[in-house]
C-alpha positions in Angstrom: 26.9 -9.3 -5.2 26.0 -7.5 -2.3 27.7 -4.7 -3.2 26.8 -4.2 -6.7 23.0 -4.7 -4.5 23.8 -1.5 -2.0 25.3 0.6 -4.8 22.1 -0.2 -6.8 19.9 0.5 -3.7 22.1 3.7 -3.2 20.9 5.0 -6.8 17.6 3.8 -6.1 17.0 5.9 -3.1 18.9 9.4 -4.2 16.1 10.9 -5.7 17.6 14.9 -6.2 18.4 15.2 -9.8 15.4 14.9 -11.2 13.8 17.5 -8.1 15.2 20.4 -10.5 13.8 19.7 -13.4 12.0 22.2 -15.1 8.7 19.8 -15.0 5.0 20.4 -14.3 4.8 19.0 -10.6 8.5 20.6 -10.2 7.2 24.3 -9.7 3.9 23.3 -7.9 4.3 23.8 -4.3 4.8 20.8 -2.0 1.9 21.5 0.0 -0.1 21.4 -2.7 1.4 18.0 -3.9 0.9 16.6 -0.5 -2.7 17.4 -0.8 -3.3 15.6 -4.6 -1.4 12.9 -4.2 -2.8 11.9 -1.2 -6.1 12.4 -2.7 -4.9 9.8 -5.6 -3.6 7.3 -3.2 -7.3 7.7 -1.3 -9.3 7.2 -4.3 -7.0 4.0 -5.6 -7.8 2.2 -2.4 -11.2 3.3 -2.4 -11.8 2.3 -6.0 -13.0 -1.5 -7.0 -12.4 -1.8 -10.5 -9.4 -2.7 -13.0 -11.2 0.1 -15.6 -10.8 3.1 -12.4 -6.9 1.8 -11.7 -6.1 2.4 -14.9 -7.4 5.8 -15.3 -5.4 6.8 -12.3 -2.3 4.8 -13.2 -2.5 6.6 -16.8 -3.0 10.1 -14.8 0.3 9.4 -12.8 2.6 8.3 -15.9 1.4 11.3 -17.7 2.4 13.3 -14.6 5.5 11.7 -14.5 6.5 12.2 -18.6 5.2 16.1 -18.4 7.5 16.5 -14.9 10.3 15.3 -17.7 11.0 11.8 -16.1 12.0 9.1 -18.6 9.4 6.4 -18.9 11.7 3.6 -18.4 13.1 5.1 -15.1 10.2 5.5 -13.8 8.3 2.2 -14.4 11.3 0.5 -13.5 11.4 1.9 -10.3 7.9 1.9 -8.7 7.9 -2.1 -10.0 10.4 -2.8 -7.6 10.3 -4.2 -4.6 6.6 -3.1 -3.7 4.8 -4.5 -6.7 6.6 -7.5 -6.7 6.0 -8.5 -3.7 2.2 -7.3 -3.7 1.8 -9.9 -6.0 3.4 -12.7 -4.1 1.4 -12.1 -1.8 -1.6 -11.8 -4.2 -0.9 -15.3 -5.7 -3.1 -17.4 -3.0 -6.3 -15.6 -4.1 -6.8 -17.2 -7.6 -6.7 -20.8 -5.7 -9.0 -19.6 -2.8 -11.1 -17.1 -4.0 -15.1 -19.2 -4.7 -16.0 -19.1 -8.4 -16.2 -21.1 -11.0 -13.3 -22.6 -12.0 -11.3 -21.5 -15.1 -9.3 -24.1 -15.1 -7.7 -26.9 -12.8 -4.0 -27.5 -11.3 -3.2 -31.1 -10.2 0.1 -32.2 -8.2 0.6 -35.7 -6.3 -3.8 -36.2 -6.6 -4.3 -33.2 -5.2 -6.5 -30.8 -7.7 -7.0 -27.2 -6.9 -9.5 -24.7 -9.3 -7.8 -21.4 -10.3 -11.3 -18.8 -10.4 -11.3 -16.0 -12.9 -12.7 -14.1 -9.5 -9.7 -14.9 -8.4 -8.0 -13.9 -11.0 -9.4 -10.5 -11.2 -9.1 -10.0 -6.9 -5.5 -10.9 -7.3 -5.0 -8.3 -10.5 -6.9 -5.6 -8.6 -4.8 -5.9 -5.4 -1.5 -5.8 -6.9 -2.4 -3.1 -9.3 -3.9 -0.7 -6.4 -0.2 -1.0 -4.8 1.5 -0.4 -7.9 -0.6 2.8 -8.1 0.1 3.9 -4.5 3.6 3.5 -4.9 3.4 5.3 -8.1 2.0 8.2 -6.9 4.2 8.2 -3.7 7.5 8.0 -5.8 6.0 10.6 -7.7 6.1 13.0 -5.4 9.2 12.7 -3.9 10.9 12.2 -7.7 9.4 16.1 -8.0 10.5 17.0 -4.3 13.1 18.2 -2.8 13.3 16.5 0.5 14.0 19.4 2.4 11.2 21.6 0.8 8.5 17.8 1.8 9.8 17.9 5.1 8.9 21.8 5.5 5.4 20.6 3.7 5.0 18.3 6.3 4.9 20.9 9.3 3.7 23.6 7.4 0.0 21.2 7.3 0.6 20.3 10.2 1.7 16.6 10.5 2.6 15.2 14.0 6.0 16.3 15.3 7.1 13.5 15.5 6.8 11.7 12.4 7.7 15.0 10.5 11.0 14.6 12.8 11.7 10.6 12.3 11.0 10.9 8.5 13.8 13.6 8.1 16.0 11.5 10.7 15.6 8.6 8.2 16.2 9.4 5.1 19.2 11.5 6.5 20.6 8.3 7.6 19.9 5.5 5.0 22.6 7.0 2.6 24.8 6.9 5.8 24.1 3.6 6.8 24.2 2.4 2.9 27.9 3.9 2.6 28.7 1.9 6.3 28.1 -1.2 5.1 29.5 -1.0 1.8 32.7 0.1 3.5 32.4 -3.8 5.4 31.5 -5.0 2.8 34.7 -4.5 0.6 36.5 -4.4 3.9 35.6 -8.5 4.2 35.9 -8.7 0.4 39.6 -7.1 0.8 40.2 -10.3 3.8 38.5 -12.9 1.9 41.6 -14.9 -0.4 39.0 -17.9 -1.7 35.5 -18.0 -2.4 32.9 -19.3 0.5 30.4 -21.5 0.3 26.8 -20.4 0.9 26.5 -20.8 4.6 29.1 -19.0 5.7 28.3 -16.3 3.0 25.1 -16.4 5.3 26.9 -16.3 8.2 28.8 -13.3 7.7 26.0 -11.4 6.0 24.1 -12.1 9.8 27.4 -10.6 11.6 27.3 -7.5 9.2 23.9 -6.5 9.7 24.3 -6.9 13.4 27.2 -5.0 13.8 25.4 -2.6 11.8 22.4 -2.5 13.9 24.5 -1.7 16.5 26.3 1.6 15.6 23.3 2.6 14.2 21.8 2.7 17.7 25.2 4.0 19.1 25.2 6.6 16.3 21.5 7.7 17.3 22.1 7.7 20.6 25.5 9.9 20.0 23.3 12.5 17.7 20.5 12.8 20.1 22.6 13.8 22.9 24.3 16.5 20.5 21.1 18.2 19.3 19.7 18.1 23.3 23.0 19.9 24.3 22.9 22.2 21.4 19.1 23.0 22.5 16.8 20.9 20.9 13.6 20.8 22.9 11.2 18.3 20.5 10.2 20.9 17.6 11.3 21.8 14.9 11.2 25.9 13.3 9.3 26.1 10.6 10.2 28.5 8.3 8.1 31.1 6.2 5.1 30.1 4.2 5.2 30.5 0.7 1.9 31.6 -0.7 0.0 29.7 -3.6 0.2 30.6 -6.8 -2.5 30.3 -9.5 -0.9 27.5 -11.0 -0.9 25.8 -7.6 -4.5 26.4 -7.0 -5.6 24.8 -10.3 -3.4 22.0 -9.8 -5.1 21.1 -6.9 -8.7 21.6 -8.4 -7.5 19.6 -11.5 -6.0 16.6 -9.0 -9.2 17.3 -7.1 -12.1 16.7 -10.2 -10.0 14.2 -11.7 -10.5 12.1 -8.3 -14.5 13.1 -7.9 -15.1 12.3 -11.7 -13.2 8.8 -11.0 -15.2 8.0 -7.7 -18.1 9.3 -9.4 -17.6 6.9 -12.3 -17.1 3.9 -10.2 -20.2 4.4 -8.0 -22.5 5.2 -11.2 -21.7 1.9 -12.7 -21.6 0.0 -9.3 -25.2 1.7 -8.6 -26.3 0.6 -12.3 
């Protein structure tokens, strides 16, 4: 079970196969994509209605299709972990939000009402998280990670953030492979099945061992970088001029976000 989970996690994290496709977003400069998707995320955070979020999510799905990403793959990838977790977090909202109860749920003499406002707030929160996650995943799917790191550096992101992001991404696969080998070693030494308590204890020991190895490897890598002259500053590559297509995509993205926010503001004002 753990082995299958690690394999699936590695497939989810691996994102390079779509970044070389001949889609719309693959042709856009990474700096423009960073700006545009940041605008989408901020717009999703600012709006207060489900309709506006659905419009923004439809734009993201359309961009994914135009970038030659299979719809089923994209939807499955964007609904794993974080949106489901957000839905679980939003579960209490229908019960604690004031309003007229739609129906009541009772258990052992305790009756709790479910309000329409609570259901709406829970759906709004879950959809907002889904929109933000989908935007960031689409950005990563359509951009080579090295170019994304370079774009962050060119846009004057904090040097510490850029370095930590680059190192973290490069070490994810290394530690997943190491955990996979540890599980294979454990299974090869196990003749009969273990009880769930023994499995939990084994997993805890493996996690502790993996954390220690990660810390030790990080120390060795840092010392090796210092020996080779690393001074805490990355070397920036040559900047590429923006094309007409880049400017057009940035303009369309900005206009789309402004239109959604304007419609939201006018509706609320009315």
